[in-house]
Structure formats: structure tokens, C-alpha cells
C-alpha positions as CSV (number, residue, x, y, z in Angstrom):
1,M,0.0,0.0,0.0
2,R,2.8,2.4,0.9
3,R,4.5,1.6,-2.4
4,Q,1.4,2.2,-4.5
5,A,0.7,5.5,-2.7
6,R,4.3,6.6,-3.4
7,E,3.9,5.8,-7.1
8,N,0.7,7.8,-7.3
9,L,2.3,10.8,-5.7
10,C,5.3,10.7,-8.1
11,A,2.9,10.5,-11.0
12,R,1.2,13.7,-9.9
13,L,4.5,15.7,-9.5
14,P,5.7,17.6,-12.6
15,T,8.7,16.5,-14.5
16,P,11.9,18.1,-13.1
17,G,13.2,21.1,-15.1
18,I,10.2,21.4,-17.5
19,S,7.2,23.5,-16.4
20,R,3.8,23.7,-18.2
21,S,4.2,27.4,-18.8
22,A,7.7,26.9,-20.3
23,S,6.2,24.3,-22.7
24,R,3.4,26.7,-23.7
25,D,6.1,29.4,-24.3
26,S,8.1,27.2,-26.5
27,D,5.0,26.3,-28.5
28,I,4.2,30.0,-29.1
29,V,7.8,30.7,-30.2
30,A,7.8,27.9,-32.6
31,S,4.4,29.1,-34.0
32,D,5.8,32.6,-34.4
33,V,8.9,31.4,-36.2
34,E,6.8,29.3,-38.6
35,K,4.4,32.2,-39.2
36,G,7.4,34.6,-39.9
37,F,8.9,32.1,-42.3
38,E,5.7,31.7,-44.2
39,E,5.3,35.5,-44.5
40,N,8.9,35.9,-45.7
41,M,8.3,33.3,-48.4
42,F,5.1,35.0,-49.4
43,M,6.9,38.4,-49.8
44,R,9.7,36.7,-51.8
45,K,7.2,35.3,-54.2
46,I,5.5,38.7,-54.6
47,L,8.9,40.4,-55.3
48,A,9.8,37.7,-57.8
49,V,6.5,38.2,-59.7
50,M,7.0,42.0,-59.7
51,V,10.6,41.7,-61.0
52,F,9.5,39.3,-63.7
53,A,6.7,41.6,-64.7
54,A,9.0,44.7,-64.9
55,F,11.5,42.7,-66.9
56,A,8.8,41.5,-69.3
57,V,7.5,45.1,-69.8
58,S,11.1,46.4,-70.5
59,I,11.7,43.6,-73.0
60,G,8.4,44.4,-74.7
61,R,9.2,48.0,-75.0
62,A,12.7,47.3,-76.3
63,Q,11.3,44.9,-79.0
64,A,8.4,47.2,-80.0
65,P,8.9,48.2,-83.6
66,A,9.4,51.9,-84.4
67,A,6.4,53.7,-86.0
68,A,6.8,53.8,-89.8
69,S,7.6,57.2,-91.3
70,P,4.9,58.7,-93.5
71,D,5.2,58.6,-97.2
72,L,5.4,62.2,-98.5
73,S,5.6,61.1,-102.2
74,G,3.4,62.9,-104.7
75,T,2.7,66.1,-106.6
76,W,1.7,68.9,-104.2
77,K,0.1,72.2,-105.2
78,V,0.1,75.2,-102.9
79,D,-3.2,76.3,-101.4
80,I,-2.7,80.1,-101.2
81,A,-5.8,80.7,-99.2
82,K,-4.8,78.3,-96.4
83,S,-1.1,79.4,-96.4
84,D,0.5,82.2,-94.4
85,F,3.5,83.7,-96.0
86,G,4.2,86.2,-93.3
87,Q,6.4,89.1,-94.5
88,M,7.2,87.4,-97.8
89,P,5.1,88.1,-100.9
90,P,2.9,85.1,-101.8
91,P,3.6,83.3,-105.0
92,T,1.1,83.2,-107.8
93,A,1.7,79.5,-108.1
94,E,3.9,76.9,-106.4
95,S,4.2,73.2,-106.4
96,E,6.6,70.5,-105.1
97,V,7.1,67.0,-106.5
98,I,8.5,64.7,-103.8
99,T,9.9,61.3,-104.6
100,Q,10.6,59.2,-101.5
101,N,12.3,55.8,-101.4
102,G,12.9,54.9,-97.7
103,N,15.0,57.7,-96.4
104,D,16.1,58.9,-99.8
105,F,14.3,62.0,-101.1
106,K,14.2,64.0,-104.3
107,F,12.5,67.4,-104.2
108,E,11.5,69.3,-107.4
109,I,10.3,72.8,-106.6
110,S,8.6,75.2,-109.0
111,S,7.4,78.7,-108.0
112,E,6.0,81.7,-109.8
113,N,5.8,85.2,-108.4
114,D,6.2,88.9,-109.5
115,Y,10.0,88.5,-109.6
116,G,10.0,85.6,-112.1
117,N,9.9,81.8,-112.1
118,R,12.0,79.3,-110.2
119,H,12.5,75.6,-110.8
120,Y,15.2,73.5,-109.1
121,A,15.7,70.0,-107.8
122,F,17.9,68.4,-105.1
123,N,18.4,65.1,-103.4
124,V,18.8,64.5,-99.7
125,K,19.0,61.6,-97.3
126,A,17.0,61.7,-94.0
127,D,19.9,60.7,-91.8
128,G,21.3,64.1,-90.9
129,T,24.0,63.9,-93.5
130,D,24.9,67.3,-95.0
131,T,24.7,67.1,-98.8
132,P,26.2,69.7,-101.1
133,F,23.6,71.6,-103.1
134,P,23.9,71.3,-106.9
135,S,25.8,74.3,-108.1
136,D,23.7,74.6,-111.2
137,A,20.3,74.2,-109.5
138,L,19.7,77.9,-109.3
139,P,20.4,80.7,-111.8
140,P,23.9,82.2,-111.5
141,D,22.5,85.6,-110.9
142,S,20.1,84.5,-108.1
143,P,20.5,86.6,-104.9
144,L,19.6,83.5,-102.9
145,K,22.1,80.6,-103.0
146,I,21.7,77.3,-101.3
147,L,25.0,75.7,-100.1
148,S,24.0,72.4,-98.6
149,T,21.0,70.4,-97.4
150,S,20.4,67.9,-94.6
151,A,17.3,66.2,-93.4
152,Q,16.1,64.0,-90.5
153,W,12.8,62.7,-89.1
154,Q,11.5,64.3,-85.9
155,G,8.6,62.0,-85.0
156,S,6.3,61.9,-88.0
157,S,7.6,65.2,-89.5
158,L,10.5,65.6,-91.9
159,V,12.8,68.5,-91.1
160,V,14.9,69.8,-94.0
161,T,17.6,72.3,-93.1
162,Q,19.5,74.2,-95.8
163,K,22.6,76.5,-95.4
164,T,22.0,79.5,-97.5
165,S,23.6,82.8,-98.6
166,F,21.5,85.8,-99.5
167,Q,23.5,88.7,-101.0
168,D,26.7,87.3,-99.2
169,D,24.8,87.1,-95.9
170,T,25.0,83.5,-94.7
171,G,21.9,82.1,-93.0
172,S,19.7,79.0,-92.9
173,L,16.4,77.8,-94.1
174,K,14.5,75.2,-92.0
175,A,11.4,73.5,-93.5
176,T,9.3,71.1,-91.5
177,Y,7.0,68.9,-93.6
178,S,4.0,67.4,-91.8
179,L,1.4,65.1,-93.5
180,S,-2.3,65.3,-92.6
181,P,-3.9,62.1,-91.2
182,D,-5.8,61.4,-94.4
183,G,-2.6,62.0,-96.5
184,K,-4.3,64.6,-98.7
185,Q,-2.6,67.7,-97.3
186,L,1.0,68.6,-96.6
187,S,2.1,71.5,-94.4
188,K,5.5,73.1,-94.7
189,D,6.5,75.3,-91.8
190,Q,9.5,77.5,-92.8
191,Q,12.0,79.4,-90.7
192,F,14.4,81.8,-92.4
193,S,17.4,83.0,-90.3
194,F,19.7,85.7,-91.5
195,S,21.8,88.4,-89.7
196,Q,19.2,90.9,-90.9
197,G,16.4,89.1,-89.1
198,D,14.3,86.0,-88.9
199,F,11.2,85.2,-91.0
200,E,8.5,82.5,-90.8
201,S,5.9,81.2,-93.2
202,K,3.5,78.3,-93.4
203,V,2.7,76.8,-96.8
204,V,-0.1,74.4,-97.2
205,F,-0.2,72.0,-100.2
206,D,-3.0,69.8,-101.6
207,K,-2.1,66.5,-103.2
208,Q,-2.9,66.3,-106.9
């Protein structure tokens, strides 16, 4: 009887060195560690998805084809009523024939005004290259001389820049060609720069 009572008493006593509260604390710590690990893995997955998405977007932008340049080819006749020649006298007639093959251009320009008629042609490549202007393109006695021409695309507009000389006064002529959405109208914004002053004009052409 004494032995059985002693065994029952020992069974009711806690295990030496390990308390019930300590056991609960260790369970809580283990749960927190597991929860923190799961949250860390979740955040890593989100970051991985975000990095992949950003990389895919950048690759898509890099591989997106550039917008095709408009085709300015055709015979264009000036619409004097829609044009604004600024300080310059308007022509009685003017036309431009543009031949475009990729970035290679040929311009044939004809103009009539009170001072006479003009007709000249020149070639230029739309890559910024400075091309010498044909020496026989303009009459020898012309007060305006064109020395060279360069061209380049700025968005959907073609910018043609010419180095000029007017009565031995060097300057520049910048013409920006812009095609209407329906392709039936061509605008030519011109900027003349000389030591005597700057002039601007806007010429509107209709396709023939």
C-alpha cells in the first residue's frame, strides 16, 4: 500500500526542469517562427513576380517596332488661301514634287511670283547627312544661294535644313514637312534665319 501511494504521488508531480508554462512558451515561439517564415516566403514570391513583370515590360518596349515614317511622295500644289507667307510676298503658283524611297528623297520645286519663275531640284537623305547643293540648280544671278541640305525625321515630321547665302549674308532655311492624317494635305513650316532678321511662313499643299 505504501509503495502504491508513493507511485501515485510521483505521477502527480511535474517532470523536473520542465514546467507547463515553459512548454506553452516554446510552442508559441515555434508558431511565431513558422508564421514569420511563411510571411517571408510570401513576400519573396511577390517580389519575384514584380521583378519578372517589370523585366517583361522592359523587353516588350525594347522589342516594339518603331512607327513607320509617313510617305510624302506625290505632286503637291500650294493652297494660297490656307497658307500664311508672313512678311514674304505670296507666289502666284507653287508646287513640289516629292519622290521618297525609304530615307532617300528628291525634291522638285517650282514657283512663280512677280519676280519671275523658279525651278530647281535636289536630293537628300533623311539621316542628318549634310549634302552639297547642286551648283547649277539655281540661276547664277540668283540673290539666294543654297549651299547644302540635310534632313532628318522628328517624330512623323521631316525636317529639311539648308545652309544659305543671300547677298553674301549667310543664314539657314529650316522647313518642317507634316502630312495630314488622311494623306491629302502637306504642311511646310519654314523658318528663315539671317543676320538681318528671322522670318517665318507656313505653306499648305494639296495632293494632286
